[in-house]
Each structure stands twice: as structure tokens, then as C-alpha cells.
C-alpha positions as CSV (number, residue, x, y, z in Angstrom):
1,X,13.4,2.2,-13.4
2,X,12.6,0.8,-16.8
3,X,10.1,2.7,-18.9
4,X,7.2,0.9,-20.4
5,X,7.3,0.2,-24.1
6,X,4.8,2.2,-26.3
7,X,2.7,-1.0,-27.0
8,X,2.5,-1.7,-23.2
9,X,1.2,1.8,-22.5
10,X,-1.2,1.5,-25.4
11,X,-2.6,-1.8,-24.1
12,X,-3.0,-0.4,-20.6
13,X,-4.8,2.7,-22.0
14,X,-7.1,0.5,-24.1
15,X,-8.0,-1.6,-21.1
16,X,-8.7,1.4,-18.9
17,X,-10.9,2.9,-21.6
18,X,-12.9,-0.3,-21.7
19,X,-13.4,-0.2,-17.9
20,X,-14.2,3.5,-17.7
21,X,-16.5,3.4,-20.7
22,X,-19.0,1.6,-18.5
23,X,-19.4,4.8,-16.4
24,X,-20.6,8.2,-17.4
25,X,-17.9,10.8,-17.2
26,X,-18.9,13.1,-14.3
27,X,-17.0,16.4,-15.0
28,X,-18.7,18.0,-12.0
29,X,-16.9,15.6,-9.7
30,X,-13.3,16.2,-8.6
31,X,-10.8,13.7,-7.3
32,X,-7.8,14.0,-5.0
33,X,-5.5,11.1,-5.8
34,X,-2.9,9.7,-3.4
35,X,-0.8,7.1,-5.3
36,X,2.5,5.3,-5.7
37,X,3.8,7.2,-8.7
38,X,5.5,4.3,-10.4
39,X,6.3,3.8,-14.0
40,X,2.9,2.5,-15.1
41,X,0.9,5.0,-13.1
42,X,0.4,7.8,-15.6
43,X,-2.0,5.6,-17.7
44,X,-4.1,5.0,-14.5
45,X,-4.1,8.7,-13.6
46,X,-5.3,9.6,-17.1
47,X,-8.1,7.1,-16.7
48,X,-9.1,8.8,-13.5
49,X,-9.1,12.1,-15.4
50,X,-11.6,10.7,-17.9
51,X,-14.0,10.1,-15.0
52,X,-13.5,13.1,-12.8
53,X,-11.5,16.4,-12.7
54,X,-8.2,15.6,-11.0
55,X,-7.9,18.3,-8.4
56,X,-4.4,17.1,-7.4
57,X,-2.1,14.1,-7.5
58,X,-0.3,13.4,-4.2
59,X,2.5,10.9,-4.7
60,X,3.7,8.8,-1.8
61,X,7.2,10.2,-1.2
62,X,9.1,6.9,-1.0
63,X,7.6,5.5,-4.3
64,X,8.1,8.1,-7.0
65,X,9.5,7.3,-10.4
66,X,11.2,10.5,-11.8
67,X,10.0,9.9,-15.3
68,X,6.4,9.3,-14.2
69,X,6.6,12.4,-12.0
70,X,7.8,14.5,-14.9
71,X,5.1,13.2,-17.2
72,X,2.2,13.7,-14.7
73,X,3.5,17.2,-13.6
74,X,2.9,18.3,-17.2
75,X,-0.7,17.1,-17.2
76,X,-2.1,17.5,-13.7
77,X,-1.6,19.4,-10.5
78,X,0.9,17.6,-8.2
79,X,1.4,18.4,-4.5
80,X,3.6,17.0,-1.7
81,X,2.1,14.4,0.5
82,X,2.6,14.6,4.3
83,X,0.8,12.2,6.6
84,X,1.3,14.4,9.7
85,X,-0.2,17.4,7.9
86,X,-3.2,15.4,6.7
87,X,-3.8,14.2,10.2
88,X,-4.4,17.8,11.2
89,X,-8.1,18.5,10.4
90,X,-7.5,22.2,10.0
91,X,-4.7,21.7,7.5
92,X,-6.5,19.0,5.6
93,X,-9.6,21.2,5.3
94,X,-7.6,24.2,4.1
95,X,-5.9,22.0,1.5
96,X,-9.2,20.6,0.2
97,X,-10.7,24.0,0.0
98,X,-7.6,25.2,-2.0
99,X,-8.0,22.5,-4.5
100,X,-11.7,21.7,-4.8
101,X,-13.7,24.5,-3.1
102,X,-17.5,24.0,-3.5
103,X,-17.1,20.8,-5.6
104,X,-18.2,17.3,-5.0
105,X,-15.0,15.4,-4.5
106,X,-13.9,11.7,-4.2
107,X,-10.8,11.0,-2.2
108,X,-8.6,8.2,-3.6
109,X,-6.5,6.9,-0.8
110,X,-3.5,4.6,-0.2
111,X,-3.0,3.9,3.5
112,X,-5.7,5.9,5.3
113,X,-4.2,9.3,4.9
114,X,-7.6,11.0,5.0
115,X,-9.0,9.0,7.9
116,X,-7.9,11.2,10.8
117,X,-9.5,14.3,9.3
118,X,-12.4,12.7,7.4
119,X,-15.2,13.7,9.9
120,X,-14.1,17.3,9.7
121,X,-13.8,17.2,5.9
122,X,-17.3,15.8,5.6
123,X,-18.8,18.2,8.1
124,X,-17.0,21.5,7.2
125,X,-16.0,21.3,3.6
126,X,-17.7,23.9,1.4
127,X,-18.3,21.2,-1.3
128,X,-19.3,17.6,-0.7
129,X,-17.1,14.7,0.1
130,X,-18.9,12.1,-2.0
131,X,-16.7,9.2,-0.7
132,X,-13.3,7.6,-0.3
133,X,-11.7,4.7,-2.2
134,X,-9.0,3.0,-0.2
135,X,-6.5,0.6,-1.7
136,X,-4.6,-1.0,1.2
137,X,-5.3,-3.3,4.2
138,X,-3.6,-0.8,6.5
139,X,-5.9,2.0,5.2
140,X,-8.9,-0.3,5.5
141,X,-8.2,-0.9,9.1
142,X,-7.8,2.9,9.7
143,X,-11.2,3.6,8.2
144,X,-12.7,0.6,10.1
145,X,-11.4,2.0,13.3
146,X,-12.7,5.4,12.5
147,X,-16.2,4.0,12.0
148,X,-16.0,2.2,15.3
149,X,-14.9,5.2,17.2
150,X,-17.6,7.5,15.7
151,X,-20.3,4.9,15.6
152,X,-20.5,5.3,11.9
153,X,-18.3,6.5,9.1
154,X,-19.2,10.0,7.9
155,X,-19.3,9.0,4.2
156,X,-19.1,5.9,2.0
157,X,-15.7,4.3,1.9
158,X,-15.1,1.8,-0.9
159,X,-12.3,-0.6,0.0
160,X,-10.5,-2.7,-2.5
161,X,-8.0,-4.0,0.1
162,X,-9.8,-7.4,0.5
163,X,-10.9,-7.8,-3.0
164,X,-10.1,-11.1,-4.8
165,X,-8.8,-8.9,-7.7
166,X,-6.1,-7.7,-5.3
167,X,-4.9,-11.2,-4.4
168,X,-2.6,-11.6,-7.4
169,X,-1.0,-8.2,-6.5
170,X,-0.6,-9.2,-2.9
171,X,1.0,-12.5,-3.8
172,X,3.5,-10.8,-6.2
173,X,4.3,-8.0,-3.8
174,X,5.3,-10.7,-1.3
175,X,7.6,-12.2,-3.9
176,X,9.1,-8.7,-4.7
177,X,9.7,-8.0,-1.0
178,X,11.7,-11.2,-0.7
179,X,13.6,-10.5,-3.9
180,X,14.6,-7.0,-2.7
181,X,15.6,-8.1,0.7
182,X,17.8,-10.7,-0.7
183,X,19.3,-8.2,-3.2
184,X,20.3,-5.8,-0.4
185,X,21.7,-8.6,1.8
186,X,23.8,-9.8,-1.2
187,X,25.0,-6.2,-1.7
188,X,26.9,-6.7,1.6
189,X,28.4,-10.0,0.3
190,X,26.0,-11.9,2.5
191,X,23.3,-14.4,1.5
192,X,19.9,-15.5,2.8
193,X,20.7,-19.2,3.1
194,X,22.0,-20.2,6.5
195,X,20.1,-17.6,8.5
196,X,16.7,-18.6,9.9
197,X,13.9,-16.1,9.1
198,X,10.9,-14.7,11.0
199,X,7.8,-13.5,9.2
200,X,5.7,-11.2,11.4
201,X,2.1,-11.2,10.2
202,X,0.5,-13.9,8.1
203,X,-1.9,-12.0,6.0
204,X,-1.7,-12.1,2.2
205,X,1.7,-10.5,2.0
206,X,3.1,-12.6,4.9
207,X,1.9,-15.8,3.3
208,X,3.6,-15.0,0.0
209,X,6.9,-14.0,1.8
210,X,7.0,-17.1,3.8
211,X,6.3,-19.2,0.7
212,X,9.1,-17.4,-1.2
213,X,11.6,-17.9,1.6
214,X,10.7,-21.6,1.7
215,X,11.3,-21.8,-2.1
216,X,14.7,-20.2,-1.5
217,X,15.5,-22.9,1.1
218,X,15.3,-20.5,4.0
219,X,13.5,-21.8,7.1
220,X,10.8,-19.4,8.3
221,X,9.0,-19.1,11.6
222,X,5.7,-17.3,11.5
223,X,4.1,-15.1,14.2
224,X,0.7,-13.5,13.9
225,X,-1.3,-12.1,16.8
226,X,-4.4,-13.9,15.4
227,X,-4.3,-17.6,16.4
228,X,-6.4,-18.4,13.4
229,X,-3.7,-17.1,11.1
230,X,-1.1,-19.2,13.0
231,X,-3.1,-22.4,12.5
232,X,-3.2,-21.6,8.8
233,X,0.6,-21.1,8.8
234,X,1.1,-24.4,10.6
235,X,-1.2,-26.2,8.1
236,X,0.9,-24.9,5.3
237,X,4.1,-26.4,6.8
238,X,5.6,-23.4,8.6
239,X,6.9,-23.3,12.1
240,X,4.9,-20.9,14.3
241,X,5.6,-19.0,17.5
242,X,3.0,-18.1,20.1
243,X,4.9,-14.8,20.9
244,X,6.8,-12.3,19.0
245,X,9.8,-12.8,21.2
246,X,9.9,-16.5,20.3
247,X,9.6,-15.7,16.6
248,X,12.5,-13.3,16.4
249,X,14.8,-15.2,18.8
250,X,17.8,-16.2,16.7
251,X,16.3,-15.1,13.4
252,X,18.8,-13.8,10.9
253,X,16.1,-12.1,8.8
254,X,13.0,-10.5,10.2
255,X,10.3,-9.4,7.7
256,X,7.5,-7.2,9.2
257,X,4.3,-7.7,7.2
258,X,1.5,-6.6,9.7
259,X,0.6,-3.2,8.2
260,X,0.6,-2.1,11.9
261,X,3.3,-1.6,14.5
262,X,5.3,-4.8,14.4
263,X,8.5,-4.0,16.4
264,X,8.5,-1.8,19.4
265,X,11.5,-0.4,21.3
266,X,11.8,-3.4,23.6
267,X,11.6,-5.8,20.7
268,X,14.7,-4.5,19.0
269,X,16.8,-5.5,22.0
270,X,15.8,-9.1,21.3
271,X,16.9,-9.0,17.7
272,X,19.9,-11.3,17.1
273,X,23.3,-9.8,16.4
274,X,23.8,-9.3,12.6
275,X,20.1,-9.8,11.8
276,X,18.5,-8.0,8.9
277,X,15.1,-6.3,9.3
278,X,12.8,-5.5,6.4
279,X,9.3,-4.1,6.1
280,X,6.5,-4.3,3.5
281,X,5.2,-0.8,4.3
282,X,6.2,2.5,5.8
283,X,8.6,2.6,8.7
284,X,6.0,4.8,10.5
285,X,3.5,1.9,10.4
286,X,5.7,-1.1,11.2
287,X,8.7,0.0,13.3
288,X,9.1,2.2,16.4
289,X,12.5,3.6,15.2
290,X,12.2,6.9,16.9
291,X,12.5,5.1,20.2
292,X,16.0,4.0,19.2
293,X,17.3,7.6,18.9
294,X,20.2,8.0,21.4
295,X,20.3,4.3,22.1
296,X,21.9,3.1,18.8
297,X,24.5,4.6,16.5
298,X,23.4,4.5,12.9
299,X,26.0,4.0,10.1
300,X,25.7,3.2,6.4
301,X,26.7,-0.4,5.6
302,X,26.0,-0.6,1.9
303,X,23.3,0.7,-0.5
304,X,20.1,1.1,1.5
305,X,21.5,-0.8,4.4
306,X,21.9,0.9,7.8
307,X,23.8,-0.7,10.7
308,X,22.3,0.0,14.2
309,X,24.9,-0.6,16.9
310,X,25.3,-0.1,20.7
311,X,27.7,-1.9,23.1
312,X,27.3,-5.6,22.6
313,X,24.5,-5.4,20.0
314,X,24.0,-4.6,16.3
315,X,21.6,-5.3,13.5
316,X,20.9,-4.1,10.0
317,X,17.8,-2.2,8.8
318,X,16.9,-2.4,5.1
319,X,15.6,0.6,3.1
320,X,15.4,2.7,6.3
321,X,12.5,0.5,7.4
322,X,10.3,1.5,4.4
323,X,8.8,-0.9,1.8
324,X,11.9,-2.6,0.6
325,X,10.5,-3.7,-2.7
326,X,10.1,-0.1,-3.9
327,X,13.9,0.1,-4.3
328,X,13.5,-2.2,-7.3
329,X,10.3,-0.8,-8.8
330,X,7.8,-3.0,-6.8
331,X,6.7,-4.3,-10.1
332,X,3.8,-6.9,-10.2
333,X,3.4,-6.6,-14.0
334,X,0.0,-6.2,-15.6
335,X,-1.7,-7.6,-12.5
336,X,-1.6,-4.1,-11.0
337,X,-4.2,-3.1,-13.6
338,X,-6.8,-5.3,-12.0
339,X,-6.6,-3.3,-8.8
340,X,-6.5,0.0,-10.6
341,X,-9.6,-1.0,-12.6
342,X,-11.5,-1.8,-9.4
343,X,-10.5,1.6,-8.0
344,X,-11.8,3.2,-11.2
345,X,-15.1,1.3,-10.9
346,X,-15.5,2.4,-7.3
347,X,-14.8,6.0,-8.4
348,X,-17.3,5.7,-11.2
349,X,-20.0,4.3,-8.8
350,X,-19.4,7.2,-6.3
351,X,-19.4,9.8,-9.0
352,X,-22.6,8.5,-10.5
353,X,-24.6,8.6,-7.2
354,X,-23.1,11.7,-5.8
355,X,-23.7,12.9,-2.3
356,X,-27.3,13.9,-2.6
357,X,-30.6,11.9,-2.7
358,X,-30.0,8.3,-3.7
359,X,-26.3,8.4,-2.5
360,X,-24.7,5.4,-0.9
361,X,-25.1,5.0,2.9
362,X,-22.0,6.0,5.0
363,X,-19.9,3.0,5.9
364,X,-17.5,0.5,4.3
365,X,-18.5,-0.7,0.8
366,X,-17.1,-3.2,-1.7
367,X,-17.6,-3.5,-5.4
368,X,-20.1,-6.4,-6.1
369,X,-19.0,-9.7,-7.5
370,X,-20.6,-9.0,-10.9
371,X,-18.5,-5.9,-11.4
372,X,-15.3,-7.7,-10.3
373,X,-16.0,-10.5,-12.8
374,X,-16.5,-8.1,-15.6
375,X,-13.2,-6.4,-14.8
376,X,-11.4,-9.8,-14.6
377,X,-12.9,-10.9,-17.9
378,X,-11.9,-7.6,-19.6
379,X,-8.4,-7.9,-18.2
380,X,-8.0,-11.4,-19.6
381,X,-8.9,-10.1,-23.0
382,X,-5.9,-7.7,-22.9
383,X,-3.3,-9.4,-20.7
384,X,-3.8,-13.3,-20.8
385,X,-0.8,-13.6,-23.1
386,X,-2.6,-15.0,-26.1
387,X,-1.9,-13.5,-29.5
């Protein structure tokens, strides 16, 4: 992946200093940071370090830039991230004790990794779980479901997943997913044009993907389990399907953009011969691939393209079912700094109030509109392209 130029790093650092300068550094607070460790991420992690003691960085395994990993490993503790291990309350608690025993700690999450064990962490940790900051819609839904099952979340959870500051990132991620899917299809000597597409999920990413496919002159059919989303897709000129089976029937490209389980075992049998399947997130979230073990033979069919075949049926899976855009850096330019700044502001808010008297109520929280406006105005000063 291409390294950032020195001036780009300096500009990002200056922006983050301006944002973090509005919050008092709380050296008594620790932070565990789950993150996509991409090329621009060290500047963000150093900003986190100005607001809290970074107990550990946990890079998402499918999105690690080697140069960024080398840089951060020399500055902060870095540990391996394992979703199954963090889903075990005993393991999660032991890990937290090993890194931040007795400390107030904020958990920075990307995808709800801490959700399965959060109640145990809040109730049994020797320190204090001050709160969580969650970045993704998938993670937002995991914490929302946890709160519903418990009756109340065990601590404050700041979500930036539905923030207007995340809209530019979501739009550009959808563009990058389409770009990467097309690049892999072309690596086989194939093209997008001439193969109808199905977009499963019409949230912010799905909308962007459908729009990009339309711009590439590829007809797309949209399916979303929410009828409201389907009406929106129809109003924007897309064909819609009332069932998943209808959407994928005859599709030459299927893009899963639900953030949840999109294709189950029975659904794969309905995939057209020669179709390509791509995902916007982890294969664990979108695709029931384990159910295909023993049913299909897997063979490599080009860089990051796997052919699944059984008698009379075959299809291609891109990037092993993981977020296809990370193969090409998943870059959204400087717009990613808007989201990272909101994460920093949420961290600063949690660190300032702590877990004692005057702390935030347990439950889902969002940054208020005034704070978001200040972040956007500051971002424009650094990144609007004017001299």
C-alpha cells in the first residue's frame, strides 16, 4: 500500500491536535483500541495516546498494512485480535486484567467485539469500564441487541455508526467495494458489463454500491428485508425484489452489504453458475461458508478469487468472503479523519466524566450536533483543498 507523504501525515496530525486539544488529557484513563491498521492509522492512534494511555492496539487481522504495523509496534503494545476469544467472558476479562488492571478503561471497538462479554467486563473487572466507542453499523446493532437482551446496557456506548460525519466514508467505501470487485473480476479476464447484479442490503453502503454499478452501466436489483428500504431503492430507479431468492436469481454479481448474515447454505444453491460473490464486511458476518464444507470443492481461480464447485454448479467467491475493498487499501482519502475525530471526541467525553458520580447513564449515546459541527468546520480548514 502507498505510504502517506510527510506533508499528508503532518496535516492529519495537526488536525487531530486541534480536535483533541478541546479535551483535557486524562492520563489516568486507559484505552483498548480495535482498529483497521491501515496506512493512515498511526496518526489517529497517536492522537488516542494524547488522550489516554493506550493499553493495547488490536488490529483487525484482514486489514493490516505492514508498514503501519511496524510503526505502531515500536510505539504501543500490539496484540492479536480474535473474535471467538473475546466472545468468551473469561478470556476477555483475563485479557483486560493483563493490560489495564485496576484502571478506568475505554474500549474503542470496530464491529462489536466486546459486546458478548461486556456485562462480565463491567461487573467483574478490577478497574472500571468507563464506556465503549463503536464505529460500525454491525457493531451498533450488536450493542443494541445486548441492551435489549439485558434490559439495559451495562455502561455507556457511544456509537458513531449513524453519524452524518460517517456518511462520506460510507459512500466512498461503497465506491471502493465496487472498484475492488471489478478489479478481481477483470483479473480473470472477465468484466462487469453484461452480468446483472444483485445488491443485498440497501443501507448506506448498499446505496453507494448500487449507484456505482449503475454508473458502470450494470443493472442492479436490490433486496432489503426492510420494505421501507426497498421503497427508497425503487424511488431512486433501481429494480427491487421482494425476496432474496428473486434478487439473486440470474445475477452474475452478488454484493452482500447487510452487516449481518446475508447468504445461508440454501441460498448458495440458488446462485447462478459463474456468478461472483463479494462482501463489504467479514465473511463471518455475511456468509454461511462453513455450511459449504464437504459440499463444494474450493480451488484458486486467480488472485483472491476462489472457485466453489460441485456437480452441475459453480460460483466464484472474492477475497474469501471478506471485505473486498481492503485488498486495495480501502482508501476513502481524508474523509476517514472525520470519523476518527468523532471517535476521539467520544473518547474525550467518556474520559472526562469517568465512571463515578456524574458519569453518563448506561445506554447508547451519540455526540451532539454542536460537537459534530465543530469537527466538520475544523476538518474543512485542513482538507477542503483550498491553498
